[in-house]
C-alpha positions as CSV (number, residue, x, y, z in Angstrom):
1,M,46.9,112.4,104.6
2,G,46.3,115.6,103.1
3,L,47.6,119.0,104.7
4,P,44.3,120.0,106.2
5,S,43.9,116.7,108.0
6,L,47.5,116.9,109.0
7,R,46.8,120.3,110.6
8,E,43.9,119.0,112.4
9,A,46.0,115.9,113.9
10,V,48.9,118.5,115.2
11,R,46.0,120.4,116.7
12,R,44.6,117.5,118.4
13,H,47.6,115.9,119.6
14,P,50.4,118.6,119.9
15,G,52.4,117.0,122.4
16,A,52.9,113.4,120.5
17,W,53.6,115.6,117.5
18,S,56.4,117.5,119.1
19,L,57.8,114.5,120.9
20,G,57.7,112.7,117.4
21,A,59.5,115.8,115.5
22,A,62.1,115.9,118.1
23,F,63.1,112.4,117.9
24,A,63.3,112.5,114.1
25,A,65.5,115.6,114.3
26,S,67.6,114.4,116.8
27,L,68.0,111.2,114.9
28,L,68.7,113.0,111.6
29,L,71.4,115.1,113.3
30,R,73.1,112.1,114.8
31,G,72.8,110.0,111.3
32,L,74.3,113.3,109.6
33,Y,77.2,113.4,112.2
34,L,78.2,109.6,111.7
35,W,77.8,110.0,107.8
36,G,80.5,112.6,108.0
37,A,82.7,111.2,110.6
38,P,85.8,109.1,109.5
39,D,85.1,106.8,112.4
40,R,81.7,105.7,111.4
41,D,82.5,102.2,110.8
42,W,84.4,101.6,113.7
43,P,82.7,100.2,117.3
44,F,84.4,103.2,119.1
45,S,84.8,106.9,118.1
46,I,88.1,109.0,118.1
47,F,86.3,111.4,120.3
48,F,85.5,108.7,123.0
49,A,87.3,105.0,123.2
50,G,86.1,103.9,126.8
51,D,85.0,100.5,127.1
52,A,84.0,99.7,123.3
53,R,86.7,96.7,123.3
54,F,85.2,95.1,126.2
55,F,81.4,95.7,125.5
56,H,82.0,94.3,121.9
57,T,83.6,90.9,123.0
58,A,80.9,90.8,125.8
59,A,78.3,91.0,123.1
60,V,79.8,88.5,120.9
61,D,79.9,86.0,123.5
62,L,76.4,86.6,124.3
63,A,75.0,86.7,120.7
64,R,76.8,83.2,120.3
65,G,75.8,82.1,123.6
66,R,79.0,81.3,124.6
67,N,80.0,81.0,128.3
68,A,83.0,83.1,129.3
69,A,85.5,82.0,131.7
70,A,84.5,83.1,135.2
71,A,85.8,86.8,135.2
72,L,85.1,89.5,137.9
73,P,81.8,91.2,137.6
74,Y,83.6,94.5,137.0
75,H,81.4,96.0,134.2
76,P,77.6,96.3,135.0
77,P,75.7,93.9,132.5
78,L,72.8,95.6,130.9
79,F,74.5,97.7,128.0
80,P,76.8,94.7,127.0
81,A,73.4,92.5,126.7
82,L,71.7,95.4,124.9
83,L,74.6,95.1,122.3
84,G,74.6,91.4,122.4
85,G,70.7,91.5,121.4
86,L,71.7,94.0,118.5
87,Y,74.3,91.5,117.5
88,H,71.8,88.7,117.9
89,L,69.1,90.7,116.0
90,L,71.2,92.4,113.1
91,G,73.9,89.7,112.7
92,E,77.8,90.2,114.1
93,P,79.5,93.0,112.5
94,R,81.3,92.4,109.2
95,G,83.7,95.1,108.7
96,S,81.3,97.9,109.7
97,A,79.8,99.0,113.1
98,L,77.4,101.7,111.5
99,P,74.2,99.6,112.0
100,Y,74.8,99.1,115.7
101,K,75.9,102.7,115.9
102,L,72.4,103.9,114.4
103,A,70.6,101.7,116.3
104,L,72.3,103.4,119.7
105,A,71.5,106.7,118.1
106,C,68.1,105.6,117.8
107,V,68.0,105.3,121.9
108,G,69.6,109.0,122.1
109,A,67.3,110.4,120.0
110,A,64.5,108.8,122.0
111,T,66.0,110.0,125.1
112,V,65.9,113.8,124.0
113,A,62.2,113.3,122.8
114,L,61.2,111.9,126.0
115,C,62.7,114.4,128.1
116,L,61.0,117.0,126.0
117,G,57.8,115.4,127.1
118,W,58.2,116.0,131.1
119,W,60.4,119.2,130.6
120,R,57.2,121.0,128.9
121,R,55.5,120.9,132.3
122,L,58.6,122.8,134.1
123,L,59.6,125.0,131.4
124,G,56.7,125.4,129.0
125,P,56.5,124.5,125.0
126,A,59.1,127.3,123.9
127,W,61.8,126.9,126.7
128,S,61.6,123.4,126.6
129,A,61.7,123.1,122.7
130,V,65.1,125.1,123.4
131,A,66.4,122.6,126.1
132,A,65.8,119.9,123.8
133,G,67.4,121.6,120.9
134,L,70.6,121.9,123.1
135,Y,70.2,118.1,124.0
136,A,69.8,117.3,120.2
137,T,72.9,119.3,119.0
138,S,75.0,118.7,121.9
139,F,78.5,117.7,120.6
140,G,79.0,115.4,123.6
141,W,76.0,113.8,123.1
142,L,76.5,113.2,119.3
143,V,79.5,111.3,120.2
144,L,78.2,109.4,123.0
145,S,74.6,108.2,121.5
146,T,76.8,107.0,118.2
147,T,79.1,104.8,119.9
148,Y,79.6,101.8,122.4
149,S,78.7,104.0,125.4
150,N,76.5,103.0,128.3
151,E,76.0,106.7,129.1
152,T,73.3,106.5,126.2
153,L,71.4,103.9,127.8
154,S,71.8,105.4,131.4
155,A,70.5,109.0,130.2
156,L,67.4,107.2,129.3
157,W,66.8,105.6,132.6
158,L,67.8,108.8,134.1
159,C,65.4,110.6,131.9
160,F,62.4,108.0,133.0
161,T,63.4,108.3,136.6
162,C,63.1,111.9,136.8
163,A,59.7,112.2,135.0
164,L,58.0,109.0,137.1
165,V,59.4,110.7,140.3
166,L,57.8,114.3,139.2
167,K,54.8,112.8,138.1
168,G,54.5,111.0,141.3
169,G,55.6,113.7,143.6
170,E,52.8,114.3,145.5
171,S,51.2,110.9,145.5
172,L,52.8,108.0,143.9
173,S,50.4,105.4,142.3
174,W,51.1,101.5,142.7
175,P,51.6,101.2,139.1
176,A,53.9,104.4,139.3
177,A,55.6,102.9,141.9
178,V,56.5,99.5,140.3
179,A,57.3,101.5,137.0
180,L,59.8,103.5,139.1
181,G,61.2,100.6,140.8
182,A,61.9,98.5,137.3
183,V,63.5,101.9,135.9
184,M,65.8,102.2,139.4
185,G,66.9,98.9,138.9
186,L,67.3,98.5,135.3
187,G,69.4,102.0,135.7
188,T,71.5,100.1,138.3
189,L,72.4,97.5,136.0
190,T,73.4,100.1,133.4
191,R,75.6,102.1,136.0
192,A,75.9,100.7,139.6
193,E,76.1,104.4,140.9
194,H,72.2,104.8,139.8
195,L,71.1,102.8,142.9
196,G,72.4,105.7,145.1
197,L,70.0,107.9,143.6
198,W,67.4,106.7,146.0
199,P,68.3,108.8,149.1
200,F,67.8,111.9,147.1
201,L,64.7,110.8,145.3
202,L,63.1,110.1,148.6
203,V,64.2,113.5,150.1
204,Y,62.4,115.2,147.2
205,A,59.3,112.8,147.4
206,W,59.3,113.3,151.1
207,T,58.9,117.3,151.1
208,A,56.6,117.2,147.7
209,R,54.0,114.4,149.4
210,E,50.4,115.5,150.2
211,R,50.3,116.4,153.8
212,E,46.7,115.2,154.2
213,R,47.5,111.8,153.6
214,P,48.9,109.6,156.6
215,P,52.5,108.9,156.3
216,Q,52.0,105.2,155.8
217,H,50.6,105.8,152.4
218,W,53.8,107.2,151.4
219,L,56.0,104.8,153.1
220,W,54.3,101.8,151.3
221,R,54.4,103.4,148.0
222,W,57.7,104.6,147.8
223,G,58.9,101.6,150.0
224,A,57.5,99.2,147.2
225,A,59.5,101.1,144.5
226,V,62.8,100.5,146.4
227,G,61.8,96.9,147.1
228,V,61.1,96.0,143.3
229,S,64.4,98.1,142.4
230,L,66.4,95.5,144.5
231,L,64.3,92.7,143.2
232,V,65.2,93.6,139.7
233,L,69.0,93.1,140.8
234,V,68.4,89.6,142.3
235,P,69.0,87.6,139.2
236,G,72.2,89.2,138.2
237,A,73.2,88.5,141.8
238,V,72.5,84.8,141.9
239,R,74.6,84.7,138.5
240,N,77.6,86.5,140.3
241,L,77.2,84.1,143.2
242,D,78.7,81.4,141.2
243,T,81.5,83.5,139.7
244,M,82.6,84.7,143.1
245,R,82.4,81.1,144.5
246,T,84.8,79.8,141.5
247,L,87.1,82.7,142.0
248,N,87.7,82.1,145.7
249,A,88.1,78.5,144.7
250,Q,90.8,79.4,142.8
251,A,92.8,81.1,145.5
252,P,92.1,79.5,148.9
253,H,95.1,80.8,150.1
254,L,93.8,84.6,149.8
255,E,91.1,86.3,151.9
256,P,87.7,85.6,150.5
257,L,86.0,88.0,148.0
258,P,82.4,88.8,148.8
259,E,80.1,86.2,147.4
260,W,76.9,88.3,147.3
261,V,77.4,90.9,144.4
262,P,74.4,92.7,143.1
263,V,75.8,94.6,140.1
264,T,79.8,94.8,140.1
265,V,82.9,94.7,142.6
266,Y,84.4,97.9,141.2
267,G,83.3,100.2,144.4
268,P,86.3,99.8,146.6
269,L,88.7,99.6,143.7
270,N,87.7,102.5,142.1
271,F,87.7,104.4,145.2
272,A,91.6,103.3,145.8
273,M,92.2,104.2,142.4
274,A,90.6,107.5,142.6
275,N,92.0,108.7,145.9
276,H,95.9,108.2,146.9
277,A,99.0,110.1,146.3
278,G,99.4,109.4,142.8
279,A,95.7,110.1,142.0
280,T,95.1,112.8,139.1
281,G,91.2,113.5,139.5
282,G,90.6,111.5,136.4
283,F,91.1,107.7,135.9
284,T,94.4,106.3,136.1
285,P,95.2,102.6,136.9
286,A,98.6,103.4,138.6
287,L,97.6,101.3,141.6
288,I,96.9,98.3,139.3
289,N,100.2,98.6,137.7
290,Q,102.3,98.4,140.6
291,G,103.9,94.8,140.3
292,G,104.0,95.0,136.2
293,S,100.2,93.9,135.7
294,N,100.1,96.4,132.7
295,G,96.7,97.7,133.6
296,Q,95.0,94.3,134.1
297,L,92.9,93.7,137.1
298,E,93.9,90.0,138.3
299,P,91.9,88.9,141.7
300,S,94.5,86.2,142.3
301,R,97.3,88.7,142.9
302,P,97.3,89.6,146.6
303,E,97.8,93.5,146.1
304,H,94.7,93.3,143.8
305,R,92.8,91.2,146.1
306,R,93.5,93.9,148.8
307,L,92.3,96.8,146.7
308,L,89.1,95.2,146.0
309,L,88.4,94.1,149.5
310,H,89.9,97.0,151.4
311,G,89.8,99.8,148.5
312,Y,87.3,102.1,150.7
313,A,89.5,102.1,153.8
314,E,92.5,102.4,151.8
315,G,91.4,105.6,150.3
316,L,90.0,107.2,153.3
317,R,93.3,106.4,155.5
318,W,95.0,108.3,152.7
319,M,92.7,111.3,152.9
320,V,92.8,111.5,156.6
321,A,96.5,111.2,156.3
322,A,97.0,114.0,153.7
323,P,93.7,116.5,154.2
324,G,95.3,119.1,152.3
325,D,96.2,117.0,149.2
326,A,92.7,115.4,149.4
327,A,91.0,118.5,149.2
328,R,93.2,119.6,146.2
329,L,92.2,116.6,144.6
330,A,88.5,116.9,145.2
331,W,88.7,120.4,143.5
332,T,90.7,118.8,140.6
333,K,88.0,116.1,140.1
334,L,85.1,118.9,140.0
335,D,87.0,120.9,137.5
336,L,87.5,117.9,135.3
337,W,83.7,117.0,135.6
338,L,82.6,120.7,134.9
339,D,84.8,120.4,131.7
340,G,81.8,118.6,130.1
341,L,80.3,122.3,130.0
342,R,83.4,123.1,127.6
343,L,81.8,121.1,125.0
344,G,79.4,122.9,122.6
345,V,76.8,122.2,119.8
346,G,77.0,121.1,116.4
347,V,79.1,118.5,114.6
348,S,81.8,121.3,114.6
349,D,81.5,121.9,118.4
350,V,80.6,125.2,118.3
351,P,82.0,127.6,120.0
352,G,84.9,125.3,121.6
353,G,85.9,123.6,118.3
354,L,87.4,120.5,117.5
355,V,91.2,121.0,118.8
356,G,91.6,119.3,122.1
357,A,92.3,116.0,124.1
358,R,90.5,113.0,125.1
359,A,91.3,112.0,128.9
360,P,91.5,108.2,129.8
361,V,88.0,106.6,129.4
362,D,86.4,109.9,128.9
363,V,85.2,112.1,126.1
364,F,86.7,114.6,124.1
365,V,87.1,118.0,125.8
366,P,88.1,121.0,123.7
367,D,90.8,123.3,124.4
368,D,88.9,126.5,124.4
369,A,87.2,126.9,127.6
370,R,85.0,129.9,127.1
371,L,81.8,128.3,128.1
372,K,82.7,126.5,131.1
373,W,82.3,129.1,133.7
374,P,79.7,131.0,132.2
375,L,77.5,127.9,132.2
376,T,78.5,126.8,135.4
377,A,77.3,130.2,136.9
378,L,74.0,129.5,134.9
379,L,73.8,126.2,136.4
380,L,74.4,127.5,140.0
381,A,71.8,130.1,139.3
382,G,69.2,127.2,138.4
383,M,69.9,125.2,141.5
384,L,69.4,128.5,143.7
385,L,66.3,129.2,142.0
386,S,64.9,125.9,142.4
387,L,64.9,126.6,146.5
388,R,62.1,129.2,145.6
389,P,58.7,127.6,146.2
390,A,57.6,128.6,142.5
391,F,60.0,126.3,141.3
392,A,59.8,123.5,143.7
393,P,59.8,120.6,140.9
394,F,63.5,122.0,140.1
395,R,64.6,120.7,143.1
396,L,64.4,117.4,142.4
397,L,66.7,118.1,139.3
398,S,68.9,119.8,141.8
399,L,69.4,116.9,144.0
400,V,70.0,114.6,140.7
401,V,73.0,116.9,140.0
402,L,74.2,117.0,143.5
403,H,74.2,112.8,143.7
404,R,76.5,113.2,140.2
405,V,78.7,115.9,142.2
406,L,79.1,113.5,145.0
407,V,79.8,110.6,143.0
408,T,82.6,112.6,140.9
409,L,83.9,113.7,144.3
410,A,84.2,110.4,145.7
411,F,85.8,108.6,142.5
412,F,86.8,109.8,139.2
413,G,86.3,113.4,137.6
414,Y,84.9,112.5,134.3
415,A,83.4,115.1,131.5
416,R,81.0,112.3,130.4
417,G,79.7,112.2,133.9
418,L,78.4,115.6,133.5
419,L,76.9,114.5,129.9
420,V,75.0,111.8,131.5
421,V,72.9,114.0,133.9
422,F,71.9,116.0,130.8
423,P,68.0,115.0,131.7
424,A,68.1,116.9,135.0
425,L,71.1,119.5,134.3
426,L,69.6,121.2,130.9
427,P,66.3,122.3,132.5
428,L,68.6,124.1,135.6
429,L,70.5,125.9,132.8
430,V,67.4,127.0,131.1
431,L,65.6,128.1,134.1
432,P,67.3,131.6,134.8
433,L,67.1,132.2,131.1
434,K,63.5,131.8,131.2
435,V,63.4,133.6,134.4
436,L,65.3,136.9,133.0
437,A,63.2,136.8,129.6
438,E,60.1,136.8,131.4
439,R,60.8,140.4,133.0
440,R,59.9,141.6,129.4
441,A,56.8,140.2,127.4
442,A,58.6,140.9,123.9
443,V,61.8,139.3,125.0
444,A,59.9,136.1,126.6
445,R,58.0,135.6,123.1
446,G,61.5,136.5,120.8
447,A,64.1,134.6,122.7
448,P,63.3,131.2,122.5
449,V,62.2,131.5,118.6
450,V,65.6,133.1,118.0
451,A,67.6,130.5,119.9
452,L,65.7,127.7,118.1
453,A,66.5,129.4,114.6
454,L,70.1,129.4,115.6
455,L,70.2,125.9,116.5
456,L,68.5,125.0,113.2
457,L,71.2,126.3,111.5
458,L,73.3,123.3,112.9
459,W,71.4,121.0,110.8
460,L,72.3,122.8,107.6
461,E,75.9,122.5,108.7
462,A,75.9,118.7,109.5
463,A,74.2,118.2,106.1
464,V,76.8,120.2,104.0
465,L,79.6,118.1,106.0
466,A,78.3,114.9,105.4
467,T,78.1,115.4,101.9
468,R,81.7,116.3,102.0
469,E,84.1,113.4,100.1
470,P,86.4,112.5,101.7
471,P,85.1,113.1,105.2
472,R,86.8,115.2,107.7
473,R,90.2,113.7,109.1
474,F,91.9,114.1,112.5
475,M,95.6,113.9,113.6
476,A,96.2,112.6,117.0
477,S,99.2,111.8,119.7
478,G,99.7,110.2,122.7
479,S,101.9,107.6,124.3
480,T,102.5,104.8,122.2
481,D,103.2,101.2,122.5
482,A,106.6,100.3,122.7
483,T,106.0,97.0,120.9
484,N,104.0,98.4,117.8
485,G,104.3,102.1,117.8
486,K,100.5,102.3,118.2
487,L,98.7,105.1,120.2
488,I,97.7,103.8,123.5
489,Q,93.9,104.4,123.4
490,D,93.4,104.0,127.1
491,D,95.8,106.9,127.6
492,R,95.5,110.8,127.1
493,V,95.2,111.5,123.3
494,R,95.3,114.8,121.5
495,L,93.3,115.4,118.8
496,W,92.9,118.2,116.0
497,P,91.5,118.6,112.3
498,Q,93.9,117.7,109.7
499,P,94.7,120.6,107.5
């Protein structure tokens, strides 16, 4: 294709070309980050260990068609199924996880591009490109989208969810209702709390509906979407039925576990672990460790069975008995969640840097907090602006962020919990900047160009670092296993670059 014909193709389909460019640029940066990382061959990242070990084991079982012994449905099943599909397609890992990490990087890059597609309608071409650039270069997302993290898949479903709701806000078509229901169901099979978005989506859709149409029109379409999302959960619930019956039969002397489990049993258990006198705001298995179980959940143990069945009641009981402590804990959770705003951009995490800590099952957070509170103020400004009629579509994004805040307050304060709502959060961060810039025409034209030019320097930095031999090395410290002296990956680990 010659240069004139290429220019003509871009002129005729600018949206498709911009999405393709966003995908290619995002994937390139993720590839450069991986190539220059010391952990590129490992199934996890030094900046995020998470549940990589479980995901790998479950994926191997799926790829081999092996039926594992009956175990509690604790982890939602879709990400292990995706990884198992990759193992089946590409073969099981043979000394390197790089091919599977690159495949997951494609999912992360596609999410950036798809977000750009519907962000353009909210922010315009220039500022949506800035938002996509921030997403593509986010250090947190360079980490999460190149490791075994179900946040990568969850953000994709959130991107689709927001796009479909915004498109069908006034009048949801039947195909869009089915698509939205399917996406919500798949999102729930990735992270169970995704189902809790429905009340927030319905509030937005009700306020944005066409007033000329009768309410029954709205109720039928949105009711169908909710129904489809529940139908998507039925096959998994049927599989879980046999598992739960088996587990109950193994301990007939204990109070039976619920047999109908659409996705996971972790709700009551996590609520209890997140809300008690020894809770830290982040993940801690202190309640599970009582009795010397070493963090292993065993439903046959009476104390674990109690948490699985009555965890909500136990957590609420503590909150009512110690309201002051519960309020302080809630602030700690929110503060930990907002730590996600400490993370900067590029492979060197500018400006926060690479000296910091990785909390249990969370992403690395730098010690430098200079970004945190200015970005928090910017986020609040964006959410307040969404209340103005001129920015009504942004209300959906504010409701999505509010949902994540409430999930955080109820359970654990994770920095990765903030990163996973980037499809909704980034437009809210950029909106106040756009409003301020548009007060002067010259600034409105120049500011996004300057921002994009600065972001493009991050690809150059990544390319330079990727060609270094050997790659950057890191030092780590934390609690160690008494038997072999190795770092306990599920505990807090401090990290810093090797001099």
